[in-house]
GUDO-823046 format. One record per residue (C-alpha): residue number from 1; x, y, z. Coordinates in steps of 0.5 Angstrom, whole numbers, plus 2048, in hexadecimal, padded with zeros to 3 digits. Layout:
BEGIN
{seq:NUM px:X py:Y pz:Z}
...
This chain:
BEGIN
{seq:1 px:87A py:82A pz:838}
{seq:2 px:87C py:82B pz:830}
{seq:3 px:876 py:826 pz:82E}
{seq:4 px:86F py:82A pz:82D}
{seq:5 px:86B py:824 pz:82E}
{seq:6 px:86A py:821 pz:835}
{seq:7 px:867 py:81A pz:837}
{seq:8 px:861 py:819 pz:83C}
{seq:9 px:866 py:816 pz:841}
{seq:10 px:86B py:81C pz:841}
{seq:11 px:865 py:820 pz:842}
{seq:12 px:862 py:81C pz:848}
{seq:13 px:869 py:81C pz:84B}
{seq:14 px:869 py:824 pz:84B}
{seq:15 px:862 py:826 pz:84B}
{seq:16 px:863 py:829 pz:852}
{seq:17 px:869 py:82D pz:850}
{seq:18 px:868 py:834 pz:853}
{seq:19 px:86A py:837 pz:84C}
{seq:20 px:866 py:832 pz:848}
{seq:21 px:860 py:835 pz:844}
{seq:22 px:85B py:830 pz:840}
{seq:23 px:857 py:833 pz:83B}
{seq:24 px:851 py:830 pz:837}
{seq:25 px:851 py:833 pz:830}
{seq:26 px:84A py:832 pz:82F}
{seq:27 px:846 py:832 pz:829}
{seq:28 px:83F py:830 pz:829}
{seq:29 px:83F py:82E pz:821}
{seq:30 px:844 py:82B pz:81C}
{seq:31 px:843 py:82B pz:815}
{seq:32 px:847 py:824 pz:815}
{seq:33 px:841 py:820 pz:818}
{seq:34 px:845 py:81E pz:81E}
{seq:35 px:841 py:81C pz:824}
{seq:36 px:842 py:820 pz:82A}
{seq:37 px:843 py:81C pz:830}
{seq:38 px:843 py:822 pz:836}
{seq:39 px:83D py:81E pz:839}
{seq:40 px:83C py:824 pz:83E}
{seq:41 px:843 py:823 pz:841}
{seq:42 px:84A py:826 pz:841}
{seq:43 px:851 py:824 pz:843}
{seq:44 px:851 py:826 pz:84A}
{seq:45 px:853 py:82D pz:84B}
{seq:46 px:853 py:82F pz:844}
{seq:47 px:851 py:836 pz:842}
{seq:48 px:84D py:838 pz:83C}
{seq:49 px:850 py:83B pz:836}
{seq:50 px:84B py:83D pz:831}
{seq:51 px:84D py:83D pz:82A}
{seq:52 px:847 py:83F pz:827}
{seq:53 px:845 py:845 pz:82C}
{seq:54 px:84B py:848 pz:830}
{seq:55 px:851 py:846 pz:82C}
{seq:56 px:84E py:848 pz:825}
{seq:57 px:84D py:84F pz:822}
{seq:58 px:845 py:84E pz:822}
{seq:59 px:844 py:855 pz:81F}
{seq:60 px:848 py:852 pz:819}
{seq:61 px:843 py:84E pz:814}
{seq:62 px:847 py:849 pz:813}
{seq:63 px:847 py:843 pz:818}
{seq:64 px:84D py:842 pz:81D}
{seq:65 px:851 py:848 pz:81B}
{seq:66 px:857 py:849 pz:81F}
{seq:67 px:856 py:84E pz:825}
{seq:68 px:859 py:855 pz:827}
{seq:69 px:85F py:855 pz:82B}
{seq:70 px:85B py:858 pz:830}
{seq:71 px:855 py:854 pz:830}
{seq:72 px:85A py:84E pz:831}
{seq:73 px:85E py:851 pz:837}
{seq:74 px:857 py:852 pz:83A}
{seq:75 px:854 py:84C pz:839}
{seq:76 px:85A py:848 pz:83B}
{seq:77 px:85B py:84C pz:842}
{seq:78 px:853 py:84B pz:843}
{seq:79 px:855 py:843 pz:843}
{seq:80 px:85B py:844 pz:848}
{seq:81 px:860 py:843 pz:843}
{seq:82 px:867 py:846 pz:845}
{seq:83 px:86D py:847 pz:841}
{seq:84 px:870 py:841 pz:844}
{seq:85 px:86A py:83C pz:844}
{seq:86 px:86B py:836 pz:841}
{seq:87 px:865 py:835 pz:83C}
{seq:88 px:862 py:82E pz:83A}
{seq:89 px:85D py:82E pz:835}
{seq:90 px:858 py:829 pz:833}
{seq:91 px:851 py:828 pz:82F}
{seq:92 px:84B py:823 pz:830}
{seq:93 px:84C py:821 pz:829}
{seq:94 px:853 py:81E pz:82A}
{seq:95 px:858 py:823 pz:826}
{seq:96 px:854 py:828 pz:822}
{seq:97 px:853 py:82F pz:825}
{seq:98 px:859 py:82E pz:82A}
{seq:99 px:85E py:82F pz:825}
{seq:100 px:85B py:836 pz:823}
{seq:101 px:85B py:838 pz:82B}
{seq:102 px:863 py:836 pz:82B}
{seq:103 px:864 py:83A pz:825}
{seq:104 px:861 py:840 pz:827}
{seq:105 px:865 py:840 pz:82E}
{seq:106 px:86C py:83F pz:82A}
{seq:107 px:86A py:844 pz:825}
{seq:108 px:869 py:849 pz:82B}
{seq:109 px:86F py:847 pz:82E}
{seq:110 px:86E py:842 pz:833}
{seq:111 px:873 py:83C pz:832}
{seq:112 px:871 py:837 pz:838}
{seq:113 px:86A py:835 pz:835}
{seq:114 px:869 py:82E pz:833}
{seq:115 px:863 py:829 pz:830}
{seq:116 px:860 py:823 pz:833}
{seq:117 px:861 py:81D pz:82E}
{seq:118 px:85B py:81A pz:82E}
{seq:119 px:857 py:81F pz:831}
{seq:120 px:851 py:81E pz:836}
{seq:121 px:84F py:817 pz:833}
{seq:122 px:856 py:815 pz:834}
{seq:123 px:855 py:817 pz:83C}
{seq:124 px:84F py:814 pz:83C}
{seq:125 px:851 py:80D pz:839}
{seq:126 px:857 py:80D pz:83F}
{seq:127 px:851 py:80F pz:844}
{seq:128 px:855 py:815 pz:847}
{seq:129 px:851 py:81A pz:84B}
{seq:130 px:84C py:81F pz:849}
{seq:131 px:848 py:825 pz:84B}
{seq:132 px:841 py:827 pz:849}
{seq:133 px:842 py:82C pz:843}
{seq:134 px:842 py:833 pz:845}
{seq:135 px:83F py:838 pz:841}
{seq:136 px:842 py:83E pz:844}
{seq:137 px:846 py:83F pz:84A}
{seq:138 px:84A py:845 pz:84D}
{seq:139 px:852 py:844 pz:84E}
{seq:140 px:857 py:849 pz:851}
{seq:141 px:859 py:84D pz:84C}
{seq:142 px:860 py:84B pz:848}
{seq:143 px:866 py:84F pz:846}
{seq:144 px:866 py:84C pz:83F}
{seq:145 px:868 py:851 pz:839}
{seq:146 px:867 py:84F pz:832}
{seq:147 px:86D py:851 pz:82D}
{seq:148 px:86A py:850 pz:826}
{seq:149 px:86F py:84D pz:821}
{seq:150 px:86C py:850 pz:81B}
{seq:151 px:870 py:84B pz:816}
{seq:152 px:86B py:845 pz:819}
{seq:153 px:865 py:848 pz:815}
{seq:154 px:864 py:849 pz:80E}
{seq:155 px:85E py:84D pz:80A}
{seq:156 px:85B py:84B pz:803}
{seq:157 px:860 py:850 pz:800}
{seq:158 px:866 py:84D pz:803}
{seq:159 px:863 py:846 pz:800}
{seq:160 px:862 py:849 pz:7FA}
{seq:161 px:869 py:84B pz:7F9}
{seq:162 px:86B py:845 pz:7FB}
{seq:163 px:867 py:841 pz:7F6}
{seq:164 px:86C py:845 pz:7F1}
{seq:165 px:873 py:845 pz:7F5}
{seq:166 px:872 py:83E pz:7F8}
{seq:167 px:877 py:840 pz:7FD}
{seq:168 px:873 py:83C pz:802}
{seq:169 px:86F py:835 pz:802}
{seq:170 px:867 py:836 pz:803}
{seq:171 px:864 py:830 pz:806}
{seq:172 px:85D py:82F pz:806}
{seq:173 px:85A py:82B pz:80C}
{seq:174 px:853 py:82A pz:809}
{seq:175 px:851 py:823 pz:807}
{seq:176 px:853 py:821 pz:800}
{seq:177 px:84C py:821 pz:7FD}
{seq:178 px:84B py:828 pz:7FF}
{seq:179 px:852 py:82A pz:7FD}
{seq:180 px:850 py:827 pz:7F6}
{seq:181 px:849 py:82A pz:7F6}
{seq:182 px:846 py:823 pz:7F5}
{seq:183 px:842 py:825 pz:7FC}
{seq:184 px:83E py:82B pz:7FD}
{seq:185 px:841 py:830 pz:803}
{seq:186 px:83D py:82F pz:809}
{seq:187 px:83C py:837 pz:809}
{seq:188 px:836 py:839 pz:805}
{seq:189 px:838 py:83D pz:7FF}
{seq:190 px:83F py:83C pz:7FF}
{seq:191 px:843 py:83A pz:7F9}
{seq:192 px:847 py:833 pz:7F8}
{seq:193 px:84E py:832 pz:7F7}
{seq:194 px:855 py:834 pz:7F9}
{seq:195 px:85A py:83A pz:7F9}
{seq:196 px:85E py:839 pz:7F3}
{seq:197 px:865 py:836 pz:7F4}
{seq:198 px:863 py:833 pz:7FB}
{seq:199 px:864 py:82C pz:7FD}
{seq:200 px:85F py:827 pz:801}
{seq:201 px:860 py:824 pz:808}
{seq:202 px:85A py:822 pz:80B}
{seq:203 px:85B py:823 pz:812}
{seq:204 px:857 py:81C pz:813}
{seq:205 px:85D py:818 pz:810}
{seq:206 px:862 py:81B pz:815}
{seq:207 px:85E py:817 pz:81B}
{seq:208 px:85C py:811 pz:81E}
{seq:209 px:857 py:810 pz:823}
{seq:210 px:857 py:817 pz:825}
{seq:211 px:85F py:817 pz:826}
{seq:212 px:864 py:81A pz:821}
{seq:213 px:868 py:814 pz:81D}
{seq:214 px:86F py:813 pz:81E}
{seq:215 px:874 py:818 pz:81C}
{seq:216 px:877 py:813 pz:817}
{seq:217 px:870 py:812 pz:814}
{seq:218 px:86F py:81A pz:814}
{seq:219 px:875 py:81B pz:810}
{seq:220 px:873 py:816 pz:80B}
{seq:221 px:86C py:819 pz:80A}
{seq:222 px:86E py:820 pz:80A}
{seq:223 px:875 py:81F pz:806}
{seq:224 px:877 py:826 pz:808}
{seq:225 px:87D py:82A pz:805}
{seq:226 px:880 py:830 pz:808}
{seq:227 px:87B py:835 pz:806}
{seq:228 px:877 py:83A pz:80A}
{seq:229 px:870 py:837 pz:80B}
{seq:230 px:869 py:83A pz:80B}
{seq:231 px:863 py:836 pz:80E}
{seq:232 px:85C py:837 pz:80C}
{seq:233 px:855 py:834 pz:80C}
{seq:234 px:84E py:836 pz:80D}
{seq:235 px:84E py:83B pz:813}
{seq:236 px:855 py:83A pz:816}
{seq:237 px:854 py:835 pz:81B}
{seq:238 px:856 py:82E pz:817}
{seq:239 px:85C py:832 pz:814}
{seq:240 px:85F py:832 pz:81B}
{seq:241 px:85F py:82A pz:81B}
{seq:242 px:863 py:82A pz:815}
{seq:243 px:868 py:82F pz:818}
{seq:244 px:869 py:82C pz:81E}
{seq:245 px:86A py:825 pz:81B}
{seq:246 px:870 py:829 pz:817}
{seq:247 px:872 py:82C pz:81D}
{seq:248 px:874 py:825 pz:820}
{seq:249 px:878 py:823 pz:81A}
{seq:250 px:87B py:82A pz:817}
{seq:251 px:87E py:831 pz:819}
{seq:252 px:87B py:834 pz:812}
{seq:253 px:878 py:83B pz:814}
{seq:254 px:870 py:83A pz:814}
{seq:255 px:86A py:83F pz:814}
{seq:256 px:863 py:83E pz:813}
{seq:257 px:85E py:841 pz:80E}
{seq:258 px:859 py:844 pz:813}
{seq:259 px:854 py:845 pz:80E}
{seq:260 px:855 py:83E pz:80B}
{seq:261 px:84F py:83C pz:806}
{seq:262 px:84A py:83F pz:809}
{seq:263 px:84D py:846 pz:807}
{seq:264 px:850 py:843 pz:800}
{seq:265 px:84A py:83F pz:7FE}
{seq:266 px:845 py:845 pz:7FF}
{seq:267 px:849 py:84A pz:7FB}
{seq:268 px:84B py:84B pz:7F4}
{seq:269 px:852 py:848 pz:7F5}
{seq:270 px:854 py:843 pz:7F0}
{seq:271 px:853 py:83B pz:7F2}
{seq:272 px:855 py:835 pz:7EF}
{seq:273 px:851 py:82E pz:7EF}
């Protein structure tokens, strides 16, 4: 498969494939005020991909920071993930945290990973099989081994340099009122505004009813050239929604500023409003 998105009908057809693993990329809270629709249920047979704890560097004061290669490998092996696993990731908000998990797997060298279009709400709408939500479970240890692509992750020094060189297009996935500082940041004490030279593409503009808009619509909204793309947001989650949208329509090199506005807005780095 070449498309990073799969439909609920495709997943239903392949749910019992021996090398398929379904992961719920769960986040208990979101700063977009989206309604969480887990209701104590999950897609039948799915496993918990805990972004906030197991798949973040919890020693880092910034939220959702990319984990080490060793941590990612160990946590994937605990979930029974193998080198040849076909992974489908979903979340309970439609498309919100699942692109983050997808991007992490791609960045760690695993190509057979896909996002469920519409997520759990779409699965429920279609009346497809569910289980009671499992918080923890034991699986046969997998043989997954992470191989980090360091070019997929940018730090604040690289973003600051890019503000001067403009080699890459920096795309901010936050809402326009946060981008233009007409609304205070949801995190206390955080400056408002945006990184100089960045452009604003709110992730909500790329979706309709919890699914990505058509490729034609995405091309019109994003209007990309052939420059490399760097994505940012509040804490590295919704940046991946826009990155995945761009993946659907372009081959441009793509990376995420993992510190995002939580790091930039709490520093003395320059801002625009």
